[in-house]
C-alpha positions as CSV (number, residue, x, y, z in Angstrom):
1,M,54.6,99.2,65.3
2,G,57.4,99.5,67.5
3,R,59.8,100.0,64.9
4,L,57.5,102.6,62.9
5,Y,57.3,104.6,66.4
6,S,61.1,104.0,66.7
7,A,62.1,105.9,63.3
8,F,58.8,108.9,64.0
9,Q,60.9,109.5,67.1
10,R,64.3,109.5,65.4
11,H,63.1,111.4,62.1
12,F,60.4,114.1,64.1
13,S,61.1,116.2,67.2
14,G,58.3,115.5,70.2
15,A,58.7,118.7,71.2
16,G,58.2,120.4,67.5
17,M,55.2,118.2,67.1
18,V,53.5,119.6,70.8
19,L,54.3,122.9,70.2
20,G,53.3,122.4,66.2
21,V,49.9,120.6,67.3
22,L,49.1,123.9,70.1
23,F,50.0,126.3,66.5
24,F,47.4,124.1,64.3
25,F,45.1,124.5,67.0
26,A,45.4,128.6,66.5
27,S,45.4,128.7,63.2
28,L,42.0,127.2,63.4
29,T,40.1,129.8,65.9
30,P,37.9,133.0,64.3
31,S,39.7,135.1,62.8
32,L,38.8,138.6,61.1
33,I,38.1,136.9,57.7
34,P,36.0,133.7,56.6
35,R,38.6,130.9,55.8
36,S,38.0,128.2,52.6
37,V,39.0,124.8,53.4
38,E,41.9,125.3,51.1
39,V,43.5,128.2,53.1
40,Q,42.3,126.6,56.3
41,G,44.4,123.7,55.2
42,V,47.5,125.6,54.3
43,L,47.1,127.9,57.1
44,G,47.1,124.7,59.4
45,G,50.3,123.3,57.7
46,V,52.1,126.6,57.8
47,A,51.5,127.1,61.7
48,F,51.5,124.0,62.8
49,S,55.5,123.9,60.6
50,A,56.0,127.2,63.0
51,G,55.4,125.4,66.3
52,Y,57.5,122.4,64.9
53,G,60.7,124.6,64.1
54,I,60.1,126.9,67.3
55,G,60.6,123.2,69.4
56,V,63.1,121.7,67.3
57,L,65.3,124.9,68.2
58,L,64.2,125.3,71.6
59,V,65.4,121.7,71.8
60,A,68.9,122.0,69.9
61,T,69.6,125.0,72.2
62,W,69.0,122.9,75.2
63,R,71.7,120.5,73.9
64,Y,74.1,123.1,72.6
65,L,74.2,125.0,75.7
66,Q,74.5,121.0,77.5
67,L,72.0,121.2,79.4
68,P,71.1,118.3,81.7
69,S,69.3,115.4,79.8
70,V,65.2,114.4,81.1
71,D,65.5,111.0,82.7
72,K,64.6,108.1,80.0
73,G,61.4,107.2,81.4
74,L,60.3,110.6,83.0
75,L,60.2,111.5,79.0
76,R,58.4,108.6,77.7
77,L,55.5,109.3,80.4
78,T,56.0,112.9,79.2
79,R,55.8,111.9,75.8
80,L,52.3,109.6,75.7
81,V,50.8,112.1,77.8
82,L,51.0,115.0,75.8
83,S,50.8,112.6,72.2
84,L,47.1,111.9,74.0
85,I,46.7,116.0,75.3
86,S,48.0,116.8,70.8
87,L,44.8,114.3,70.1
88,I,42.5,115.8,71.8
89,V,43.7,119.2,71.6
90,I,43.3,118.6,67.5
91,V,40.0,116.7,67.8
92,V,38.3,119.5,69.7
93,G,40.0,122.3,67.2
94,L,38.5,120.0,64.1
95,Y,35.0,119.7,65.8
96,N,34.5,123.2,66.9
97,S,36.0,124.8,63.6
98,A,32.6,124.8,61.7
99,A,31.4,126.7,64.5
100,W,33.9,129.3,64.5
101,Q,34.1,130.2,60.9
102,N,30.3,130.6,61.1
103,S,30.7,133.1,63.7
104,V,32.8,135.4,61.4
105,R,30.4,134.2,58.6
106,G,27.2,135.5,60.4
107,V,28.9,138.8,61.5
108,L,30.0,139.3,57.9
109,N,25.7,138.2,56.6
110,M,27.6,135.1,54.8
111,E,25.9,132.2,54.3
112,P,26.9,129.5,57.2
113,V,29.1,126.2,56.2
114,D,27.8,122.8,56.8
115,S,30.9,121.4,58.0
116,A,34.7,123.0,57.6
117,Y,35.8,119.6,56.4
118,P,38.0,118.4,58.8
119,V,39.6,115.6,56.6
120,S,40.3,117.5,53.9
121,V,41.8,120.3,55.8
122,I,44.2,117.9,57.5
123,I,45.3,116.6,54.4
124,I,46.2,119.7,53.2
125,A,48.0,120.7,56.1
126,I,49.7,117.4,56.2
127,L,51.0,118.2,52.7
128,T,51.9,121.8,53.7
129,F,53.7,120.7,56.5
130,A,55.8,117.7,54.3
131,F,56.5,120.3,51.9
132,L,58.1,122.7,54.1
133,F,60.0,119.9,56.5
134,L,61.4,118.9,53.3
135,L,62.6,122.2,52.4
136,A,63.8,122.8,55.9
137,R,65.4,119.4,55.6
138,G,67.4,121.0,52.0
139,I,68.3,124.1,54.0
140,I,69.9,122.5,57.2
141,A,71.7,119.7,54.6
142,L,73.0,123.0,52.7
143,G,74.3,124.3,55.9
144,R,75.5,121.4,57.5
145,A,78.0,120.9,53.7
146,V,79.4,124.1,54.3
147,A,79.7,124.0,58.0
148,N,82.2,120.4,57.1
149,R,84.3,122.6,54.3
150,L,84.6,125.6,56.8
151,D,86.1,122.8,59.0
152,K,89.4,122.8,57.9
153,F,89.7,126.3,58.2
154,L,88.0,127.2,61.7
155,P,87.0,125.7,64.7
156,R,83.9,123.2,64.8
157,R,81.1,125.5,66.4
158,V,82.9,128.7,65.0
159,S,82.1,126.4,61.4
160,I,78.9,125.6,62.9
161,I,77.7,129.7,63.1
162,A,79.8,130.5,59.7
163,G,78.1,127.6,57.6
164,A,74.3,129.2,59.2
165,A,75.2,132.5,58.4
166,V,76.3,132.2,54.3
167,T,73.4,129.4,54.1
168,L,70.9,131.7,55.2
169,I,72.1,134.6,53.1
170,V,72.0,132.3,50.2
171,V,68.2,131.3,50.8
172,A,67.3,134.9,51.1
173,T,69.2,136.0,48.1
174,L,67.4,133.3,46.0
175,A,64.0,133.9,47.9
176,N,64.0,137.6,47.5
177,G,65.2,137.3,44.0
178,L,63.6,134.5,42.3
179,L,60.7,133.0,44.4
180,I,59.4,136.6,46.0
181,E,59.5,137.9,42.6
182,Y,57.8,134.8,41.0
183,T,55.2,134.8,43.2
184,F,54.4,138.6,43.1
185,R,54.1,138.4,39.4
186,L,52.1,135.4,38.9
187,L,49.5,136.9,41.9
188,D,49.6,139.9,39.7
189,K,49.0,138.1,37.1
190,S,46.0,136.1,38.6
191,F,43.9,139.0,39.7
192,A,44.4,140.7,36.1
193,E,43.1,138.0,34.6
194,L,40.5,137.8,37.8
195,D,39.7,141.4,37.6
196,A,39.2,141.5,33.8
197,L,36.5,139.1,34.0
198,H,33.0,139.9,33.2
199,E,30.2,138.9,36.0
200,P,26.7,137.9,34.4
201,E,24.8,138.9,36.9
202,R,26.5,142.6,37.2
203,P,25.2,143.9,33.4
204,Q,26.3,147.0,32.0
205,P,24.6,150.1,33.4
206,S,22.2,151.9,30.5
207,V,20.9,154.9,31.7
208,V,23.6,157.9,31.1
209,E,23.8,158.7,35.1
210,R,25.7,155.8,35.8
211,A,29.4,155.6,34.6
212,G,30.3,152.6,32.7
213,N,27.1,153.3,30.1
214,P,27.7,152.8,26.3
215,S,28.2,156.8,26.2
216,S,30.3,157.3,29.2
217,R,34.2,157.9,28.9
218,L,34.6,155.1,31.6
219,E,34.4,152.1,29.8
220,W,32.7,149.4,31.6
221,P,35.8,147.0,31.0
222,K,38.4,149.3,32.2
223,L,36.7,149.7,35.7
224,G,37.8,146.6,36.9
225,R,36.1,144.0,38.9
226,A,35.4,145.9,42.0
227,G,34.4,149.2,40.3
228,R,32.1,147.2,38.0
229,E,30.4,145.7,41.3
230,F,30.5,149.0,42.7
231,V,28.4,150.6,40.1
232,A,26.1,148.4,39.5
233,S,25.4,147.8,43.2
234,G,24.2,151.7,43.5
235,P,21.2,153.1,44.1
236,T,18.1,153.6,41.6
237,A,16.8,157.0,41.3
238,A,13.8,155.6,42.3
239,D,15.1,153.6,45.5
240,I,16.9,157.0,46.6
241,S,13.7,159.1,46.1
242,Q,11.7,156.5,48.5
243,V,14.7,156.7,51.2
244,T,14.1,160.7,50.9
245,Q,10.1,160.8,51.0
246,S,9.8,158.5,53.7
247,R,12.6,160.9,55.9
248,S,10.7,164.0,55.1
């Protein structure tokens, strides 16, 4: 157990874990839009990764500036206390997440959920964090490789900054040219397929007054999912007459 904890300390930042937990807790709080289990898990993983990255950056900046280090005994005690606080924060956040989601769903007149499925959320968040963590490690390894090559021509600190700059430019170029473009194409294709689906609960209007009827110039399939929903949910002539008569 001691070896496992030591290995965990070597590979992960304590400050990053604490900030990651706080960011993860923030992702569980209510928002303007209700979230599914999958979305909540991915969002929690991304939030944890953001907090972890900020913690790692702060520690690296502290060491780079050669500021005095904290006493080892005090550091161990601080880590233990913060670990307990982080555990409590996660438990509280997951325990209240269902109520927080239902508070939003109630405002939007949606059915409440019985559970926020905390185990599923944690598993998805861990997988998301693991992917982003390995991706960041790969980018850092690339930056170190570039910096080591530049060591032959530049001072060490200058080569580190230059290596980081070159790596960021390469990653940003690849992300903009490949990842983002491919993601938008995939999303566009998915939304197009979803938009083309015909919902059985929204039959094609048969009255001539409604758009999308068989004789209408606006063809029912071309209205799109949102258009069909709008047309099918519109009031009938009887509904309009009932409202106008009740007000007169």
